[in-house]
N, C-alpha and C positions, 0 to 999 in steps of 0.2 A: 504494500500500500504506500502510495506516494503522499507527500505533504505539499500542498499547493499554496502559492503566494497570492494574496488577495489585496486588491485596492477597492475602496468603496467611496461612492458619492452619496452624501446625505447623512446628517447626524441629528435629525429631528426625532420624534418619538418612535416612529417605525424604523428609522435608520438605526437607532440604538438597539432595537430588538435584533436587527441583523448583526450589528457589531457584537453583541453579547452571544449570539449564536455561533459566530466564527470563533470567538474566544473560548467557547465551551468545548471546542474540538481541537485542542492544541496538537494532537497527533496527525490531524488531517489538513489543517489550514494555518497559515501564518498571515495575520492581518498587518500588512506592511505600511499602509497609508490610508487616511480618511480625508475626504474633501467636503467642504461645505462653504457656502457664501457667507454665512454668519460665523466668522472665525472665533469670535469671543464665546458664543454659546458652545461651539464645537469643542474648544479647548477645555471649557468647564466640564462638559459631559464626559470627555475622554480622560480627564485627570485620574491618574492612578491605574490606567489600563495598559500602559506600556506600549502604546502605538508609536512606532519609530518616527513617523513624519506626518504632518498635516498640510493641507493645501487649500487654496481658494479657487484653483483652476483645475478642472478635470483633465484637460488634455495634457497639461504640464505634469500632472500626477502620473498619468499613464506613460508618458514619454520617459520620465525619470525612473519609475519603479518597474516597468515591464512585467506586470503581474500575469499569473496564469489565469486568474479569475477576476472578473470585473463585476462588482455588485453596485447597482445604482437604485437609490430609494428616493424618487423624485415625483413631481407632478406628471400626470400622463402626457402633457403637451411636449415634453422633451425626451420621451422614450427613444424615438427614432434617431435623434442626434446622438444620444449615448451609444446606441448600437453601432452607428457609423464610426464612432471613436473606437469601439471594441474591435471592429474590422481593421481599422487603420493600424492599430497597435498589436494585432495578432494574438488576442487573448484566446484561451482554449475554452473557457467557461463563462457564462453570463448568468447572473441572477438579478431579477428585477420584479417590481411590484405589478399588481393588477390595477386597472385593466391594462392589457399589453399595449394599447394604442388609443387614439381618439377617432379613428376611422378604419374601415375594413381595408382600404387600400394601404394605409400605413401599417396595419397589422400584417398584411401579406408581404409587404416590403421587408419588415423585420424578420418574419419567418424565412423568406427567401435568402436574405443576407446571411442568416445563420446557417442555412443549408449549404449555400455556395462556398462558405469559408470554413466549414467544418467546426462551427462553434456549437458547443452543447449548452443550450439556453433553457432556463427554467423560469416560470412565472409563479409568484408566491401565492399559490392557493393552499396555504399551509394548514387550513382548518381540517383538511382530511386526516391529519395526524391526531386530532382530538380522540380521546378514548371512546366517546359516543359514536362518532362517525366511523371509526375503525370497526366498532362492534356492528354497526349497521351493514357495512360492506362485507364483513365476514359472514354475517347471518344471511345476507342476500346471495352470496356465492356458495354457501355450504349446501344449499338445497333444502334447508329447514323451512323455507317459505314456499316450497314447491316451485312451480314455474312463475317467474317474475312477469307481471302483467302491466304494472303502472308504477311510476316514480313521481313523487310530488315534492316540490320545494316551495317554501314560504319564507320570504325575507321582508322584514319591516323596512330595512334600508333600501336604497334605490338600485337600479339596474347596474350602474357602473361601480357601485360600492360593494354590495354583497351578491348581486345577481350573477356577476362573473364567477364568483366563488361557487355558488350553488349550481350553476349550469355545469361547471367542471365536476362537481360531486355527483350530479345525476349521471353523467357519462361514466364516471369511475365506478359507480354502483352497478352500472349496466355493462361492465366489461369493456368499456371504451368503444362500443359499437358506434358507427356514424349515423347521423340523422339523415332521413330521406326528405322530409318536408316539414314545414312549420306553418302555424296559423297564429296570429298575434293581435293584441289590442294595446294601444298606448293612449294616454291623455295627460294633459297638464304640462305647461312649459316652464314652470318656475325653476325646477331643479336643473334645467338645461344650462343655466348660468353658473352652476356649481363648478368647483375645481374638477369634479368627476361628473361630467354632464350626463343627465338622465332625464327621461320623462318622469312626471310625478308618480305615475303608476303604470305598471306593465303586467299584462296577463298573456301567457303563451302556452301553446300546445304543440307537442313534437311527436313525430313518429320516427322510430329508429329502424335501422335495416333488419334487426332481429325480431321485429314485431312489437317490441316493448314501446309503450306510449308514456309520455311524461308531460307534466304541467308545471308551470312556474309562475309565481306572483312576486312582484317587488314593488314596494311603495305603500302609500298610506291606506289603501283599501284592503291590504293583505290581512288575513286573520291573525290576531295577536294571541300569543300563548303566555305572555309575561306582562308585567306592569310597564308603564312608560319609561321608568328609570332604567329598564333593561333593553331599551330600544336597539342598541347595536348588537346585542346577543340574541335577540328574538328572531332566530332563523332556524327553520326545521326542515330536515330531509326525511321523507317517509317512503319506504319501498313496500309495495303490495305484491303478494303472490297468491297462488291458488290455495295455499294452506296457511295464510296469515300475513302479518305485516311487521315491520320494524322501523322505528324512528330514532333520530338523534338530533341534538341541537348544539348551538355554539356554546352553551353553558356547560356542556359535558353530560347532559342528561340523556338517558337511553330508555326506550320502552319497546316491548315486542309481545306478540301473540303468535306462536309458531307451532309447527307440527309436533315438536317434542316438549312443549311447555306444559303439557298435562292439563290443558284447560285453564291455566293460570296466565295472567298478564304479568310479564316480566318487567322489572324496573331496576335502574342502576344510576348512580350519581358518580360523576367523575371527581378527581382530586380537587379540593378547595371549594366545592359547591356549597353555598350557604344561601337559602332562600331569602334571608334578611339582608343580604349584601348583593346588590345588583352587579351582575357580571363577574362575581368572585371566582366562579369556576373557570371561566374563560381566562381571566387574568392569571390564575395559578398555572394553567397549562401553557399559556403563551410564554410566561417567564421561564418555566422549568423545562419544557420538552419540545414544543412544536417546532421552533426554528432549528433546534439541534437536530431533530429527526429529518427535517426538510434538507438541511445542508449536508448531513451525513450521506443522504441518498445522492446528492450531487457529487460528492467525492467518489462514491462507488461508481457512478456513471463515468466520471473522468478516468477512473482506473480501467474500466471494462466497458467497451462499446455495447455489449449485450445487456447490460443492466440499465436499461433506459429509465430515466426518472419519470415518476408518475405525473409530475407537473411540467413535462417537457413542452417546448414552444409549439410543436405541431398540434398537440392535444389542446393547448390553450387557444391556438388560432381557431380550431374547429368550434370550440365553445363560443368564442367571439363571433364567429360566422353564424352560428345558430341564433344568437341574440340579435345580430344585425338583421337576419331574415325575419325574425318576429316583428321588428320595427317596420321593415319594408312591407310586410304583410298587413300591418295595421294601417299604414298610410295608403296602400294601394287597394285595400279591401279584397284581398285574394290569398289563396294558398301560395306559398313560396317554396319551390323545390330547390334542393341543395345538390351539389355545391354551387355557391355563388361565384360569379366572375368579378373579382375586385375592380377590374378596369371599367366595368359598367356601373359600378355603385358610386353614387354621389355621397358626399359627407352626410351621414344620416342625422347627425346632431344639428347641422345647419338646416337640413330639410325640416326637422321637427320644430326648430325655432320659428321657421317661416309658416308652417302649416297648422300647428296645434293651437287652438284657441285658448285664451285665458280661462281658468276655472271661475265659476261664480263664487262670490263670497259665501262662506259658511254661516248660516243663520243660527 
């Protein structure tokens, strides 16, 4: 097993989660430099972590450190620029945040650049390492639910925030089969001006090549399973089969009724879960295990081409494509067949800004 040199852009809250993930794997990664435009905050946050060098310029950092792995934790609007820097300086691995881009054309360009230059790239859909979602996936693939028929995802947060996560987890629970067609609905333009542009609400229906169907909801009309204080953790994945169901959420909670549960409804709570403390289960697992497991899998893939990362950029692109198709379906009032041709797709966020009417005031 090799040890890989890492340079990272971003020392905000999510950036520090990535920093701590690399530092938790000293046998696999050496974090040689961190870059952030806010140098004062960066140096305060990195104090005592023994990072050799800090920068305010990403290109200078890559030119001087020549890392094996480039991690960038930035706003979606600069993803492509960062990938182009990775190509220029010959990195072997890329790790970056979701959503992978702000348009399908941009996402396809990122995917193609990584393919053409042999870069192993992963997108941070790290919630799949939660104990709850791991249990759902194991239950779904074990046969204990019988034949899988339908997968459902509910996210209180918006399409570009949690929708990209949970579309990825739908595909993961379904063995990464590709989607054939989608039908969608979107409304509300307010969140299209967010740093992660999204319609206020999205409802989608998907048919996969293996016959499994899926539905996804993101935004304010989505069913809530927690109180408002747990907004960012109120996301649930449910897999239905001919002999039962299994669900898991961002808080680490799991429930199931299966072929072998003896007529009982199973329930389980992950580490740190406390119903009196909003998102305590998520915070515990995020700090202790998620990033470490996600990055360890990247190191394994860098070692061995056959150990493809479950968050690889090709899978992330298809999830992005499915969500894009749902938005196109909503605006065109039709079923959309996949795959899409990125060259024929206009910027869907710009189109929604133009076409979606403002919502009436809530009385």
